[in-house]
N, C-alpha and C positions, 0 to 999 in steps of 0.2 A: 744391520738395518734397525732403525730406531722402533721404541715401542709403541710411539705414537702411530707411526706408519702401520704397523700391525693391526693396531686397534681400529684403525681408519679402512684398512683393507678387509678385515675380519667383518665390519659392519656393512660392506658392500660387496662381498664375493663369497661364493661357496669356497669351502676349506680348499679344495683341489687347485682351483683359480688362483686363491691367494698364494699357495705355495709356489705356484709357477710364476707368478707375479714376482714375490720376492726373490726367488733364483735369477730373474731376469734382470731385475734391478740391481743385484749384486754382480752381475757381469756386464751389463750395458749402462754406460754412463747417462746416455739419452733417456733410457727407461727409468732410472735412478732420480733424474732431474725432473721428470713428469712427476714421479711418486712424490718427491720433495714439494714440487707445487701444489699437488693435491692435498698435503699434510698441512702446507701454509694456508690454502684457501679454508680447509675444515676448521683450523684454528681461529680464522678471521670470522667465520660464520659463528664459532661459539662466543667470540668477544661480542660481536655486534648483537647477537640474541639476547645475551644477559644485559644489555644496555636498554634504556626506554628512550621514547621520543621518535617522532617521524623519520627523521635521518637514519637513526639506527634500525628502524624497522625496514626502511627502503633497502639500506646495505645489506641487512640480514637476508632478505629476499634475493638481492643479486647474487651473493654468496650461495645461498641455498640453490638457486638456479644454476650457477657454475659446478657445484659439486654433486648435483643430481639428489640433493636430500630434501 
């Protein structure tokens, strides 16, 4: 699993749940795909949040709602 996925999960889940999620993602391609989608959404949120302007703020808010952050 990627370092970024570990960071994303660590920020959102208790340690026990994070461990279970990583194990599931290692075994199940559908769970792994969902985790990959979450990482991509968090990265997009980070990019949009670093930008200025109305569109950037709107996109950042959309991604914030999507990832629950």
